[in-house]
C-alpha positions as CSV (number, residue, x, y, z in Angstrom):
1,M,-34.1,19.1,3.6
2,S,-32.7,22.7,2.1
3,T,-31.7,22.8,-1.4
4,E,-30.2,26.3,-0.7
5,P,-26.2,26.1,-0.6
6,E,-24.6,27.2,3.0
7,F,-21.8,28.9,1.0
8,S,-23.1,30.9,-1.9
9,F,-21.2,33.0,-4.3
10,L,-22.7,33.7,-7.7
11,V,-20.5,34.2,-10.8
12,N,-22.4,35.8,-13.8
13,C,-20.4,34.2,-16.6
14,N,-22.2,36.8,-19.0
15,K,-19.7,39.3,-17.5
16,V,-16.8,37.2,-18.0
17,Q,-14.8,37.8,-21.3
18,K,-11.9,35.7,-22.8
19,I,-9.2,37.5,-20.9
20,G,-11.0,36.5,-17.7
21,R,-11.7,37.5,-14.2
22,T,-10.5,37.0,-10.8
23,F,-12.8,36.5,-7.7
24,E,-11.8,36.4,-3.9
25,T,-13.9,35.9,-1.0
26,E,-14.4,34.0,2.2
27,A,-17.0,32.2,4.0
28,S,-18.5,34.2,6.8
29,A,-18.9,32.9,10.5
30,Q,-22.6,31.5,9.9
31,E,-21.5,30.0,6.5
32,C,-18.5,28.2,8.2
33,A,-20.8,26.9,11.0
34,A,-23.6,25.8,8.4
35,L,-20.7,23.7,6.5
36,A,-19.1,22.4,9.4
37,K,-22.5,20.9,10.5
38,R,-23.3,19.6,6.8
39,F,-19.6,17.8,6.8
40,G,-19.8,16.7,10.2
41,L,-16.9,18.7,11.7
42,L,-16.4,20.2,15.0
43,S,-15.7,23.6,13.3
44,L,-14.8,25.4,10.5
45,D,-12.8,28.2,11.3
46,N,-12.2,29.4,7.9
47,L,-12.6,29.3,4.3
48,K,-11.0,31.5,1.8
49,L,-10.7,31.2,-2.1
50,K,-9.3,33.0,-4.8
51,A,-10.8,32.0,-8.4
52,F,-9.9,33.0,-11.9
53,V,-12.8,32.5,-14.3
54,S,-12.2,32.6,-18.1
55,R,-14.5,32.1,-21.5
56,Q,-13.4,29.1,-23.5
57,S,-16.0,29.7,-25.8
58,T,-19.5,31.2,-26.1
59,D,-20.8,28.5,-24.1
60,V,-18.2,27.4,-21.9
61,V,-16.3,29.0,-19.1
62,L,-13.3,27.5,-17.1
63,L,-12.9,28.1,-13.3
64,Q,-9.2,27.9,-11.8
65,C,-9.7,28.0,-8.2
66,Y,-7.1,28.0,-5.1
67,F,-8.9,27.6,-1.6
68,S,-7.9,27.3,1.9
69,A,-9.7,26.1,5.1
70,D,-8.9,25.6,8.8
71,Y,-11.1,23.1,10.6
72,V,-11.6,20.7,13.7
73,E,-12.6,17.3,13.3
74,Q,-13.0,14.4,15.5
75,C,-10.6,11.6,15.7
76,I,-12.0,8.4,15.0
77,V,-10.3,6.3,17.8
78,S,-9.5,8.6,20.4
79,L,-12.7,11.2,19.9
80,N,-10.3,14.0,20.6
81,P,-10.3,17.1,18.2
82,L,-7.8,17.4,15.6
83,K,-6.9,20.7,14.0
84,N,-6.5,20.4,10.2
85,N,-6.0,22.7,7.3
86,I,-6.3,22.4,3.6
87,N,-4.9,24.3,0.9
88,S,-5.9,23.1,-2.6
89,T,-6.5,23.8,-6.1
90,F,-9.0,22.7,-8.6
91,E,-10.4,23.5,-12.3
92,R,-13.7,22.8,-13.5
93,T,-15.8,23.8,-16.6
94,Y,-19.1,25.3,-16.8
95,S,-21.5,25.3,-19.8
96,S,-24.8,26.6,-20.5
97,L,-25.5,23.8,-22.8
98,A,-25.0,21.0,-19.8
99,E,-28.1,19.9,-18.4
100,P,-28.7,19.9,-14.8
101,S,-28.9,16.4,-13.6
102,L,-29.8,16.0,-10.0
103,G,-27.8,12.6,-9.8
104,Q,-30.5,10.9,-12.1
105,E,-28.8,8.7,-14.9
106,S,-30.8,7.4,-17.7
107,Q,-29.8,3.8,-18.7
108,Q,-28.4,5.0,-21.6
109,E,-26.3,7.3,-20.0
110,K,-24.9,4.6,-17.7
111,E,-24.1,2.6,-20.8
112,E,-22.3,5.5,-22.4
113,N,-20.4,6.4,-19.2
114,H,-19.7,2.5,-18.3
115,N,-16.1,2.8,-19.3
116,V,-14.9,6.0,-17.2
117,E,-11.3,6.2,-19.1
118,D,-12.9,6.9,-22.7
119,A,-15.8,9.1,-21.3
120,P,-15.0,12.9,-21.8
121,D,-14.9,15.3,-18.9
122,L,-18.1,16.6,-18.5
123,S,-19.0,20.1,-17.9
124,D,-21.1,21.7,-14.9
125,P,-24.4,23.4,-15.8
126,M,-24.6,26.9,-15.9
127,I,-27.9,27.9,-14.9
128,D,-29.2,31.5,-16.3
129,G,-25.5,32.3,-17.4
130,C,-24.5,31.8,-13.5
131,F,-22.6,29.2,-11.6
132,N,-22.3,29.0,-7.7
133,L,-18.5,29.5,-6.8
134,G,-19.0,29.1,-3.2
135,E,-20.9,25.8,-3.5
136,S,-18.1,24.4,-6.0
137,V,-15.6,25.1,-3.2
138,A,-17.6,23.7,-0.7
139,E,-18.0,20.4,-2.9
140,Q,-14.3,20.4,-3.1
141,L,-13.6,20.8,0.5
142,S,-15.9,17.8,1.2
143,L,-13.7,15.7,-1.0
144,E,-10.5,16.8,0.5
145,I,-11.4,16.2,4.1
146,D,-10.2,13.2,5.5
147,P,-13.2,11.0,6.2
148,F,-11.3,8.9,8.7
149,P,-9.4,11.5,10.8
150,R,-6.7,9.8,13.0
151,S,-4.3,11.6,15.5
152,A,-0.8,10.3,15.0
153,D,-0.7,9.2,18.7
154,A,-4.0,7.4,18.6
155,N,-3.7,3.7,19.1
156,F,-6.5,1.2,18.8
157,D,-5.0,-2.2,20.4
158,G,-6.3,-5.3,18.8
159,S,-7.2,-4.0,15.5
160,S,-5.9,-5.0,12.2
161,S,-4.2,-1.6,11.9
162,S,-2.4,-2.1,15.0
163,H,1.2,-2.0,14.7
164,D,1.9,-4.4,17.8
165,K,4.2,-7.3,16.6
166,Q,2.6,-9.6,19.3
167,G,-0.8,-9.0,18.3
168,V,-0.2,-9.7,14.8
169,E,1.7,-12.8,15.2
170,K,-1.4,-14.2,17.5
171,R,-3.8,-13.6,14.5
172,A,-4.1,-15.8,12.0
173,S,-3.7,-14.6,8.2
174,P,-7.1,-14.3,6.5
175,F,-5.1,-16.4,3.6
176,A,-4.1,-19.1,6.0
177,V,-7.8,-19.5,7.1
178,L,-9.0,-19.8,3.3
179,E,-6.1,-22.2,2.9
180,Q,-7.7,-24.3,6.0
181,L,-11.2,-24.2,4.4
182,K,-9.7,-25.4,1.0
183,K,-8.3,-28.4,2.5
184,K,-11.3,-29.2,4.2
185,S,-13.2,-29.4,0.8
């Protein structure tokens, strides 16, 4: 498995002052194709971003980003292609003091982060004074894509998500089944 991001745009934070700096770019056709494969899309037709990076302290920068994407994914019911688009904004902080983690948490970190509401927002790490704006946008895009795309006219008869009143009336409620089990014991 390659660790090189499909869409890479490095921001050198050493060149970012307190007043900030704006960046605009878009993924090439090859980068879009690679991201589509990574996210299980039929195609990613375009991915554009506009970002503002400002220095919060000597060790921390703030990313404020807007991105748009047009993509095609497959309906989970009919398997027909669905055209979608995303227009989204997000913010992240990056710190030269943050440790790159690769998803490994120690037992102590798990205990400290157990109560998520009390946990402080953690900064993403800068590596050699840089962060990858392209990969940050790709990560956010992956969170925005509907994992279970379904076209409005797709029907899956007999399922619990079907809106057929006759089918619903014929099926026993899961709570009714549990009630019957309770009476037997």
